[in-house]
C-alpha positions as CSV (number, residue, x, y, z in Angstrom):
1,M,-12.9,-4.8,11.5
2,S,-14.7,-6.4,14.4
3,R,-17.4,-4.8,16.5
4,L,-17.9,-6.0,20.1
5,R,-21.0,-6.2,22.3
6,I,-21.0,-7.6,25.8
7,E,-24.0,-8.4,28.1
8,V,-23.6,-9.1,31.8
9,T,-25.8,-12.1,32.6
10,S,-25.2,-12.6,36.3
11,G,-24.2,-10.7,39.4
12,T,-24.9,-7.2,40.6
13,D,-24.6,-5.7,37.1
14,R,-26.8,-8.3,35.4
15,G,-28.5,-6.8,32.3
16,A,-25.9,-4.2,31.7
17,I,-24.8,-4.0,28.0
18,F,-21.5,-2.6,26.9
19,E,-20.5,-1.6,23.3
20,P,-17.0,-0.3,23.8
21,D,-15.5,2.2,21.3
22,G,-11.8,1.6,21.4
23,D,-9.6,-1.3,20.3
24,I,-8.6,-2.0,23.9
25,V,-11.3,-3.0,26.4
26,R,-10.3,-3.3,30.0
27,I,-12.6,-5.2,32.4
28,G,-12.3,-5.0,36.2
29,R,-13.6,-3.7,39.6
30,S,-11.9,-0.3,39.2
31,P,-14.2,2.4,37.8
32,S,-11.5,3.5,35.4
33,N,-12.1,0.3,33.3
34,D,-14.1,0.3,30.1
35,I,-16.3,-2.4,31.5
36,Y,-16.7,-1.6,35.2
37,V,-18.0,-4.7,37.3
38,R,-18.5,-4.1,41.0
39,E,-18.3,-7.7,42.3
40,T,-15.7,-8.2,45.1
41,H,-14.3,-11.4,43.5
42,I,-13.3,-9.4,40.4
43,S,-9.8,-7.9,40.5
44,G,-9.3,-4.2,40.0
45,A,-7.6,-4.9,36.6
46,H,-9.1,-8.3,35.8
47,A,-9.0,-8.9,32.0
48,R,-8.4,-7.2,28.7
49,I,-10.0,-7.6,25.3
50,D,-8.2,-6.6,22.1
51,L,-10.1,-5.8,18.9
52,G,-7.8,-6.6,16.1
53,T,-8.2,-6.3,12.4
54,D,-9.1,-10.0,11.9
55,N,-10.0,-11.2,15.4
56,V,-10.9,-10.4,19.0
57,T,-8.8,-11.8,21.8
58,I,-9.0,-11.9,25.6
59,E,-6.2,-12.0,28.1
60,D,-6.4,-12.5,31.9
61,L,-4.3,-9.8,33.7
62,D,-3.0,-12.1,36.3
63,S,-6.3,-11.7,38.3
64,T,-6.6,-13.1,41.8
65,N,-9.5,-15.5,41.0
66,G,-9.0,-16.1,37.3
67,T,-10.9,-16.0,34.0
68,E,-12.6,-18.8,32.1
69,V,-14.2,-18.9,28.6
70,I,-17.3,-21.1,28.3
71,R,-17.9,-22.3,24.7
72,G,-20.7,-24.8,24.6
73,E,-19.9,-27.7,27.0
74,E,-16.2,-26.7,27.1
75,R,-14.6,-24.5,29.8
76,I,-11.2,-23.0,29.0
77,E,-9.3,-21.6,31.9
78,L,-7.0,-18.7,30.8
79,T,-3.4,-18.9,31.9
80,S,-1.1,-15.9,32.4
81,E,0.1,-14.3,29.2
82,Q,-2.4,-16.4,27.1
83,R,-4.4,-14.6,24.4
84,F,-7.5,-16.5,23.6
85,E,-9.5,-15.8,20.4
86,L,-13.2,-15.1,21.2
87,A,-16.2,-15.9,19.1
88,T,-19.9,-14.9,19.2
89,G,-21.7,-16.8,21.9
90,D,-18.7,-17.3,24.1
91,V,-19.4,-16.6,27.8
92,L,-16.8,-15.1,30.0
93,A,-16.7,-16.4,33.6
94,L,-14.8,-13.9,35.7
95,G,-13.7,-14.6,39.3
96,G,-14.9,-18.2,39.7
97,G,-11.8,-19.1,41.6
98,A,-13.1,-17.1,44.6
99,G,-15.4,-19.9,45.6
100,A,-18.4,-17.8,44.7
101,D,-20.5,-17.7,41.5
102,A,-18.5,-16.1,38.7
103,T,-19.7,-13.0,36.9
104,L,-20.9,-14.2,33.5
105,M,-20.7,-12.1,30.3
106,L,-22.1,-13.0,26.9
107,V,-19.9,-12.0,24.0
108,S,-21.3,-10.9,20.6
109,I,-18.9,-10.1,17.7
110,G,-19.9,-8.7,14.4
111,D,-18.3,-7.2,11.4
112,E,-18.0,-3.4,11.5
113,S,-19.8,-1.8,8.6
114,E,-18.2,0.8,6.4
115,P,-19.4,4.4,6.7
116,G,-22.7,4.9,5.0
117,H,-21.3,7.1,2.2
118,V,-17.7,8.3,1.9
119,V,-17.7,11.7,0.3
120,Q,-14.0,12.5,0.3
121,V,-10.7,10.8,1.2
122,K,-7.6,12.9,1.5
123,P,-4.3,11.0,2.0
124,I,-1.7,12.2,4.5
125,A,0.6,13.0,1.5
126,E,-1.9,15.6,0.4
127,M,-2.5,16.9,3.9
128,A,1.2,17.4,4.8
129,G,2.6,20.9,4.0
130,T,-0.9,22.4,3.3
131,T,-0.5,26.1,3.1
132,A,-3.8,27.3,1.7
133,V,-7.4,26.7,2.6
134,P,-9.5,26.7,-0.5
135,E,-13.0,28.2,-0.5
136,R,-12.2,30.1,2.7
137,D,-11.8,33.8,3.3
138,T,-9.2,35.6,5.4
139,D,-11.4,35.3,8.5
140,V,-10.9,31.6,8.4
141,L,-7.2,31.9,7.9
142,K,-7.0,34.3,10.8
143,T,-8.9,31.7,12.9
144,L,-6.5,29.0,11.8
145,S,-3.6,31.2,12.9
146,E,-5.1,31.9,16.3
147,V,-6.0,28.2,17.1
148,Q,-2.6,27.0,15.9
149,K,-0.9,29.4,18.4
150,R,-3.2,28.2,21.2
151,V,-2.3,24.6,20.4
152,G,1.4,25.4,20.3
153,A,1.2,27.3,23.6
154,A,-0.7,24.6,25.5
155,G,1.3,22.9,28.2
156,G,0.9,19.3,29.1
157,L,-0.9,16.6,27.1
158,D,-4.4,17.2,28.6
159,N,-4.2,20.9,27.7
160,V,-3.0,20.1,24.2
161,L,-5.9,17.8,23.6
162,V,-8.4,20.3,24.9
163,A,-6.8,23.0,22.7
164,V,-7.0,20.8,19.6
165,A,-10.6,19.9,20.2
166,E,-11.7,23.5,20.8
167,A,-9.8,24.6,17.7
168,A,-11.7,22.0,15.6
169,L,-15.0,23.3,16.9
170,R,-14.0,26.9,16.0
171,L,-12.8,25.9,12.5
172,V,-16.0,23.8,11.7
173,P,-19.0,25.9,12.8
174,R,-21.5,23.1,12.0
175,A,-19.7,20.6,14.2
176,T,-21.4,19.6,17.5
177,H,-18.9,16.9,18.8
178,V,-15.1,16.5,18.7
179,T,-13.4,13.4,19.9
180,M,-9.7,12.7,20.2
181,V,-8.7,9.0,19.8
182,L,-5.1,8.2,20.6
183,R,-3.0,5.1,20.1
184,D,-2.3,3.4,23.5
185,D,1.3,4.5,24.3
186,S,1.5,2.1,27.2
187,E,1.8,-0.7,24.6
188,E,5.2,-1.2,22.9
189,S,3.7,-3.6,20.4
190,A,3.1,-2.5,16.8
191,D,-0.5,-3.9,17.3
192,A,-1.3,-1.4,20.0
193,G,-5.0,-0.3,19.8
194,Y,-6.6,3.1,19.8
195,V,-8.5,4.5,22.8
196,P,-10.9,7.6,22.9
197,V,-9.3,10.0,25.4
198,L,-11.3,13.2,25.2
199,T,-14.5,14.6,23.9
200,R,-15.7,18.2,23.7
201,V,-19.3,19.3,22.6
202,R,-20.7,22.6,21.6
203,S,-23.1,24.0,24.2
204,A,-26.2,26.0,23.5
205,D,-24.2,29.3,23.7
206,G,-21.5,28.0,21.4
207,A,-18.9,27.3,24.0
208,S,-16.8,24.1,24.1
209,V,-17.6,22.0,27.1
210,A,-17.1,18.4,28.3
211,P,-20.1,16.1,27.7
212,E,-22.2,14.9,30.7
213,G,-21.9,11.2,29.7
214,R,-19.7,9.0,27.5
215,V,-20.0,9.8,23.8
216,P,-19.2,6.8,21.5
217,V,-17.0,7.4,18.5
218,T,-17.9,6.3,15.0
219,R,-15.5,3.3,14.8
220,S,-16.0,2.7,11.1
221,V,-14.7,6.2,10.3
222,F,-11.7,6.2,12.6
223,R,-10.7,2.7,11.5
224,K,-10.9,3.8,7.8
225,V,-8.7,6.8,8.7
226,V,-6.1,4.5,10.2
227,R,-6.3,1.8,7.6
228,E,-6.1,4.2,4.6
229,R,-3.8,6.8,6.3
230,A,-6.1,9.6,5.1
231,A,-8.7,12.1,6.2
232,V,-12.2,10.8,5.6
233,L,-15.5,12.7,5.2
234,A,-18.5,10.4,5.5
235,A,-22.2,10.7,5.8
236,D,-24.7,8.3,7.3
237,A,-26.9,8.2,4.2
238,P,-26.7,5.0,2.1
239,S,-24.8,5.4,-1.2
240,E,-27.7,4.5,-3.4
241,T,-29.8,7.4,-2.1
242,F,-27.0,9.8,-1.8
243,S,-27.1,12.7,-4.3
244,S,-25.5,16.1,-4.8
245,E,-28.8,17.7,-3.8
246,S,-28.7,16.0,-0.4
247,L,-25.3,17.5,0.5
248,L,-27.1,20.5,2.0
249,G,-30.0,18.4,3.5
250,T,-30.6,19.1,7.1
251,G,-31.5,15.5,7.8
252,I,-28.1,14.0,7.1
253,R,-25.4,13.5,9.8
254,S,-21.8,13.6,8.7
255,T,-18.4,12.8,10.2
256,I,-14.9,13.9,9.5
257,G,-12.0,11.8,10.7
258,V,-8.5,13.3,10.4
259,P,-5.3,11.4,11.2
260,L,-2.6,12.6,13.6
261,W,0.7,11.2,12.5
262,L,4.3,11.1,13.3
263,G,6.5,9.8,10.5
264,D,4.9,6.6,9.3
265,D,2.9,6.0,12.5
266,I,-0.7,7.0,13.0
267,I,-0.7,8.2,16.6
268,G,-4.4,9.2,16.7
269,V,-7.5,10.4,15.0
270,L,-9.4,13.7,15.4
271,Q,-13.0,12.9,14.8
272,V,-15.6,15.7,14.2
273,D,-19.4,15.1,14.1
274,N,-22.6,17.0,13.8
275,R,-24.8,14.6,15.8
276,D,-27.2,17.0,17.5
277,A,-27.7,19.4,14.6
278,P,-27.7,17.3,11.4
279,A,-25.9,19.0,8.5
280,M,-23.4,18.0,5.8
281,F,-19.8,19.0,6.1
282,A,-17.9,20.1,3.0
283,G,-14.5,19.6,1.5
284,A,-13.4,23.0,2.9
285,D,-14.0,21.7,6.4
286,V,-11.6,18.8,5.6
287,D,-9.0,21.2,4.3
288,A,-9.2,23.4,7.5
289,L,-8.9,20.4,9.7
290,S,-6.0,19.1,7.6
291,V,-4.0,22.2,8.4
292,L,-4.9,21.9,12.1
293,A,-3.9,18.2,12.1
294,E,-0.4,18.8,10.9
295,N,0.5,21.0,13.8
296,A,-1.7,19.1,16.3
297,S,0.1,15.9,15.4
298,L,3.5,17.4,16.4
299,A,2.0,19.0,19.5
300,V,0.4,15.7,20.7
301,A,3.5,13.7,20.0
302,N,5.7,16.1,21.9
303,A,3.3,16.4,24.8
304,R,3.2,12.6,25.2
305,L,7.0,12.4,25.1
306,I,7.3,15.2,27.6
307,R,4.8,13.5,29.9
308,K,6.7,10.3,29.8
309,L,10.0,12.0,30.5
310,V,8.5,14.0,33.4
311,A,6.9,10.9,34.9
312,A,10.1,9.0,34.6
313,E,12.1,11.8,36.1
314,Q,9.6,12.2,39.1
315,Q,9.7,8.4,39.6
316,L,13.4,8.3,39.5
317,R,13.7,11.2,42.0
318,K,11.3,9.5,44.4
319,E,13.1,6.2,44.0
320,N,16.5,7.8,44.4
321,T,15.5,9.6,47.6
322,Y,14.0,6.5,49.1
323,L,16.8,4.2,48.0
324,K,19.6,6.5,49.0
325,S,18.3,6.8,52.6
326,R,17.5,3.1,52.7
327,D,20.8,2.1,51.2
328,E,22.8,4.3,53.5
329,R,21.0,3.0,56.5
330,A,21.5,-0.6,55.4
331,H,25.2,0.0,54.6
332,A,25.8,1.7,57.9
333,G,24.3,-1.3,59.7
334,S,26.1,-4.0,57.7
335,G,29.1,-4.1,60.0
336,E,27.3,-3.8,63.3
337,I,26.5,-7.4,64.1
338,I,27.7,-7.6,67.7
339,G,28.4,-11.0,69.3
340,G,31.2,-13.3,70.4
341,S,29.1,-16.1,71.8
342,R,29.3,-19.6,70.4
343,A,25.8,-19.2,68.9
344,M,26.8,-16.1,67.0
345,K,30.1,-17.7,65.8
346,T,28.0,-20.4,64.3
347,L,25.8,-17.8,62.6
348,F,28.8,-16.0,61.2
349,S,30.1,-19.2,59.8
350,Q,26.8,-19.8,58.0
351,L,26.9,-16.3,56.5
352,E,30.3,-16.7,55.0
353,K,29.2,-19.9,53.3
354,V,26.1,-18.5,51.7
355,V,26.8,-14.8,50.9
356,D,28.3,-15.3,47.4
357,T,25.8,-17.9,46.2
358,R,22.5,-17.2,44.4
359,V,20.3,-19.3,46.7
360,T,17.3,-17.9,48.6
361,V,18.1,-17.4,52.3
362,L,15.4,-17.8,55.0
363,I,16.2,-16.1,58.3
364,E,14.3,-17.5,61.3
365,G,14.2,-16.0,64.7
366,K,12.0,-14.3,67.4
367,T,10.9,-10.7,67.1
368,G,13.7,-8.3,68.0
369,T,16.7,-10.7,67.3
370,G,18.0,-8.6,64.4
371,K,16.8,-10.5,61.3
372,E,17.0,-7.4,59.1
373,L,20.6,-6.8,60.2
374,I,21.5,-10.4,59.2
375,A,19.7,-9.9,55.8
376,S,21.7,-6.7,55.3
377,A,24.9,-8.6,56.0
378,V,24.0,-11.3,53.4
379,H,23.8,-8.5,50.9
380,Y,26.7,-6.3,51.9
381,R,29.1,-9.2,52.3
382,S,28.2,-10.5,48.8
383,K,29.2,-9.6,45.3
384,R,25.9,-7.7,45.0
385,K,27.0,-5.1,47.6
386,D,27.3,-2.4,44.9
387,K,23.6,-2.8,44.0
388,L,20.6,-2.0,46.1
389,F,19.4,-3.6,49.3
390,V,15.6,-3.1,49.5
391,A,13.4,-4.2,52.4
392,Q,9.6,-4.6,52.8
393,N,7.7,-5.8,55.8
394,C,4.9,-8.0,54.4
395,A,2.7,-7.3,57.5
396,A,2.8,-3.5,57.1
397,L,0.5,-3.2,54.1
398,P,-2.9,-4.6,53.1
399,E,-3.0,-7.1,50.3
400,T,-3.8,-4.7,47.4
401,L,-1.2,-2.2,48.4
402,L,1.4,-4.9,49.1
403,E,0.9,-6.3,45.6
404,S,1.4,-2.9,44.0
405,E,4.4,-2.2,46.3
406,L,6.2,-5.4,45.4
407,F,5.2,-5.9,41.7
408,G,4.3,-2.4,40.6
409,H,1.4,-1.3,38.4
410,K,0.5,0.3,35.1
411,K,-1.3,3.6,35.0
412,G,-5.1,3.2,35.3
413,S,-4.9,-0.5,36.4
414,F,-7.0,0.3,39.5
415,T,-8.6,3.2,41.3
416,G,-5.9,5.6,42.4
417,A,-3.3,4.3,39.9
418,T,-2.8,7.8,38.4
419,E,0.8,7.0,37.2
420,E,2.9,4.0,36.5
421,K,4.8,2.6,39.5
422,K,7.8,0.3,39.6
423,G,7.6,-2.5,42.1
424,L,10.3,-3.3,44.6
425,F,11.3,-6.3,42.6
426,E,12.2,-4.1,39.7
427,V,13.8,-1.5,41.9
428,A,16.1,-4.1,43.5
429,D,17.1,-5.6,40.1
430,G,20.7,-6.8,40.4
431,G,20.6,-6.5,44.2
432,T,18.7,-8.0,47.1
433,L,15.1,-7.8,48.2
434,F,14.4,-8.6,51.9
435,L,10.9,-9.7,52.6
436,D,10.4,-9.5,56.4
437,E,7.5,-11.4,58.1
438,V,6.9,-13.3,54.8
439,T,4.4,-15.6,56.5
440,E,2.0,-12.5,56.6
441,M,1.8,-12.5,52.8
442,P,-1.7,-13.5,51.6
443,L,-1.9,-16.8,49.7
444,S,-2.7,-15.0,46.4
445,L,0.6,-13.1,46.6
446,Q,2.5,-16.2,47.7
447,A,1.6,-17.6,44.3
448,K,3.1,-14.6,42.5
449,L,6.2,-14.7,44.7
450,L,6.6,-18.4,43.8
451,R,6.5,-17.4,40.1
452,V,9.3,-14.8,40.7
453,L,11.4,-17.5,42.3
454,Q,10.7,-20.1,39.6
455,E,10.8,-17.9,36.5
456,G,12.9,-14.9,37.5
457,E,10.3,-12.5,36.2
458,V,7.6,-10.2,37.5
459,R,4.4,-8.8,36.1
460,P,3.1,-5.4,37.2
461,I,-0.6,-5.1,37.8
462,G,-2.3,-4.3,34.5
463,A,0.8,-5.0,32.4
464,P,0.4,-7.3,29.4
465,T,3.8,-8.9,29.6
466,P,6.2,-9.8,32.4
467,K,9.6,-8.4,33.0
468,V,12.8,-10.4,33.6
469,I,14.7,-9.5,36.8
470,D,17.7,-10.6,38.7
471,V,17.0,-10.3,42.4
472,R,18.2,-12.3,45.3
473,I,15.4,-13.0,47.8
474,V,16.1,-13.0,51.5
475,A,13.0,-13.7,53.6
476,A,12.5,-13.7,57.3
477,T,9.8,-15.0,59.7
478,N,9.3,-15.2,63.5
479,R,6.9,-18.1,63.0
480,E,7.4,-21.9,62.5
481,L,7.0,-22.3,58.8
482,E,6.3,-26.0,59.0
483,K,3.3,-25.3,61.3
484,E,2.1,-22.6,58.9
485,V,2.2,-25.0,56.0
486,A,0.5,-27.8,58.0
487,E,-2.4,-25.4,58.9
488,G,-2.8,-24.2,55.3
489,R,-1.6,-20.6,55.8
490,F,1.5,-21.0,53.8
491,R,2.1,-22.7,50.4
492,E,4.1,-25.9,50.7
493,D,5.8,-25.3,47.3
494,L,6.8,-21.8,48.3
495,Y,8.1,-23.2,51.6
496,Y,10.6,-25.5,49.8
497,R,11.6,-22.6,47.5
498,L,12.3,-20.3,50.4
499,K,14.0,-22.7,52.9
500,V,16.9,-23.5,50.6
501,F,19.4,-22.2,53.2
502,P,17.8,-21.4,56.6
503,I,19.7,-19.3,59.1
504,R,18.5,-19.2,62.7
505,V,19.1,-16.0,64.7
506,P,19.4,-17.1,68.4
507,P,17.3,-15.2,71.0
508,L,19.3,-13.1,73.5
509,K,18.7,-15.6,76.3
510,E,20.8,-18.1,74.4
511,R,23.7,-15.7,74.0
512,V,23.9,-14.2,77.5
513,D,27.7,-13.7,77.0
514,D,26.9,-11.1,74.4
515,V,24.8,-8.9,76.7
516,P,27.8,-6.8,78.0
517,L,29.1,-6.3,74.4
518,L,25.6,-5.2,73.2
519,A,24.9,-3.0,76.2
520,E,28.3,-1.2,75.9
521,Y,27.7,-0.7,72.2
522,F,24.2,0.8,72.7
523,L,25.5,2.9,75.5
524,K,28.1,4.5,73.3
525,K,25.7,4.9,70.4
526,Y,22.9,6.7,72.3
527,S,25.4,8.7,74.5
528,A,26.8,10.2,71.3
529,E,23.4,10.7,69.8
530,I,22.0,12.5,72.9
531,G,25.3,14.3,73.6
532,K,26.2,12.7,77.0
533,T,29.4,11.0,78.2
534,L,28.5,8.0,80.4
535,S,31.2,6.1,82.3
536,G,29.7,2.7,81.7
537,F,27.7,0.2,83.8
538,S,28.2,-0.5,87.5
539,Q,28.9,-4.2,88.3
540,E,25.5,-4.5,89.9
541,A,23.7,-3.0,86.9
542,M,25.5,-5.4,84.5
543,E,24.7,-8.4,86.7
544,L,21.0,-7.5,86.6
545,L,21.1,-7.1,82.8
546,M,22.7,-10.5,82.4
547,S,20.2,-12.1,84.8
548,Y,17.2,-10.9,82.9
549,N,15.8,-13.2,80.2
550,W,15.0,-10.5,77.6
551,P,11.8,-11.7,76.0
552,G,12.0,-8.8,73.6
553,N,15.6,-9.8,72.6
554,V,18.2,-7.4,71.3
555,R,15.5,-4.8,70.6
556,E,14.4,-4.7,74.2
557,L,18.0,-4.4,75.4
558,E,18.5,-1.5,73.0
559,N,15.4,0.3,74.3
560,E,16.5,-0.4,77.9
561,V,19.9,1.2,77.3
562,Q,18.4,4.1,75.5
563,R,16.2,4.8,78.4
564,I,19.2,4.6,80.8
565,V,21.1,7.2,78.7
566,I,18.1,9.6,78.7
567,Q,17.7,9.4,82.5
568,A,21.4,9.5,83.5
569,D,23.4,12.6,84.2
570,D,26.5,13.4,82.2
571,E,29.6,11.5,83.4
572,E,27.4,9.2,85.5
573,L,27.9,5.5,85.9
574,A,24.8,3.5,84.9
575,S,23.5,2.1,88.2
576,P,20.7,-0.4,89.1
577,E,18.5,2.6,90.0
578,L,18.3,3.6,86.3
579,L,17.0,0.2,85.2
580,S,13.4,-0.4,84.5
581,P,11.3,-2.3,87.2
582,R,11.0,-5.5,85.1
583,V,14.8,-5.8,84.9
584,R,15.4,-4.8,88.6
585,R,12.9,-7.6,89.6
586,V,15.9,-9.9,89.4
587,E,17.6,-7.9,92.2
588,S,15.3,-9.4,94.8
589,I,16.1,-13.0,93.6
590,V,19.9,-12.1,93.9
591,S,19.2,-11.0,97.5
592,K,17.4,-14.2,98.4
593,A,20.2,-16.2,96.9
594,A,22.6,-14.5,99.3
595,V,25.1,-14.0,96.4
596,K,28.6,-13.2,97.6
597,K,30.9,-10.9,95.7
598,G,33.2,-12.6,93.2
599,T,33.6,-12.9,89.5
600,L,30.6,-12.7,87.3
601,R,30.7,-16.4,86.6
602,Q,30.9,-17.2,90.3
603,M,27.9,-15.0,91.1
604,M,25.9,-16.4,88.2
605,D,26.6,-19.9,89.5
606,Q,25.2,-18.9,92.9
607,V,22.0,-17.6,91.4
608,E,21.6,-20.7,89.3
609,K,22.2,-23.0,92.3
610,Y,19.5,-21.1,94.2
611,F,17.0,-21.7,91.4
612,L,17.8,-25.4,91.2
613,V,17.5,-26.0,94.9
614,E,14.3,-24.0,95.2
615,S,12.7,-25.9,92.3
616,L,13.7,-29.3,93.8
617,R,12.3,-28.2,97.1
618,E,9.0,-27.1,95.5
619,H,8.6,-30.4,93.7
620,K,9.7,-32.5,96.8
621,N,12.9,-33.6,95.0
622,N,11.0,-34.9,92.0
623,K,13.6,-34.3,89.3
624,T,11.3,-34.9,86.4
625,S,8.8,-32.3,87.5
626,A,11.5,-29.8,88.5
627,A,13.2,-30.1,85.1
628,K,9.9,-29.5,83.3
629,T,9.3,-26.4,85.4
630,L,12.8,-25.1,84.7
631,G,12.3,-25.8,80.9
632,I,15.2,-28.3,80.6
633,T,15.4,-32.0,80.2
634,R,15.9,-34.4,83.1
635,E,19.4,-35.2,81.8
636,G,20.2,-31.5,81.6
637,L,19.1,-31.1,85.2
638,H,21.4,-33.9,86.3
639,K,24.3,-32.3,84.5
640,K,23.6,-28.9,86.2
641,L,23.5,-30.6,89.6
642,R,26.8,-32.3,89.0
643,Q,28.4,-29.1,87.8
644,L,27.2,-27.1,90.8
645,K,27.9,-30.0,93.2
646,I,24.3,-30.2,94.4
647,S,23.6,-33.6,96.0
């Protein structure tokens, strides 16, 4: 069995030496890691080392700035999912991709020695079904009965572990330390390692308390317990000097390791030591702990199973609550795309062509044009409509939280990760994930998104393996992606992956004919919500609404109508007086244009004619300059002049 020693040779923690106890050693910036490194270029869950029976391997946990192994003149950059076998003298370079100096760690690997002298080995077959405790009186049997009841009555895994540790201290009066080592249940692999999870020490007054610092376990003992599937009593005296007379010697430290088992699996080890008060344990102590271990094994296994079930139930309840409200809202909005203009008819035609394909859709448009509504329509008009539609605004969360929200995380993978969390990619499996403002996603996460699009799999933070998913990605942006790529803010390879089928949502000023439809829709919506019955819009009010250019697009129009409904009296007709000043500003222009009553088209033509004439007058009939001011081409200006019969 391998023994690991790591020395930090550069960075803030230079000189620190780590000799981890368990088979799994996590390295990262989160204090919950076995090797805690404070450098900012190190990820919260950066890398993981596994101490196997025959070798020691390292794996990069999809860290932001990567991991390299330096062996002589060779530098090996670890790729995702790669397990690299380490050797003594290897140097780990963590976080060099940040552009800063990497944190270097020197690795030393040695063979773990056997316990100094093994006094007794008791296989599980002899431990199971033990009903008597030799060499013990009725007081010990009474103690056994009491501690077994306490272990059985403990609720929750943490309480069970404490109860077992305290019971061991009561049953073995000479014990000073008790440590619980459990198999890592986050690993589904048969090679999952063992991790020390709890230690209790005997205080000066005999009480069981938590230690002030970390207490290392005797790896040689607990590995022998696991390997031989037996309880082991060992002493630190070398075998050639060990004699029967020394069994009672006060200078000898001894250790008992007792397996916790479930069927054929060793799920943990209960290790009892007398470190602070050297004394020799006896076979009767092994017998007492064997009786305790049989019940403790079942209690620990049940507590872990219950913890998993409770965590899964809580997670499902949260997800169901969120997704139900989200799904209902999205479904309710899927049929509310209002528009009859030519621009919207073109958009509807594009939707029909793409909804039942698997391609990624990129929705482009200004803020407030209704991009999420279009994304919802892509989902609810497709064959995925019975699955979930999940949306996330990439600008709403900082990088670390956004990564966890999208990809999920394992428990303990970073500070605050107190429980396992599913990412939105997993939540939306089989359905659609809408990534709004995708250009706000940091470059490091863009790389992970590209992997999802290429491989169809995600890897939660701190997870050893990826998960295959089937999610359709719909992304949206209010920026010009080509410009973002040119200026280095967006990955070019991701750009081509996302822009398979772009859909442009026109701004409201390009679909003026839809303003009356949208205004009437919002009027009915908010009248019903507030409990009023408005008669509609006056002709003057509607003319002003159509004359305004709506820089905030449909969202601004919706807010304007909502404001009108709040101000208006019941049964009132929405008049110009109820409009906001910025919309009514057009009213003075209409007055200057001396617009005569007529159809809406006739009145709009009069206003347009006024603007054209005024612009030509200001530019002394220079059509090129006038067209530039009006935001149209010279050819477009000539066309307007002919249509309105302006010479």
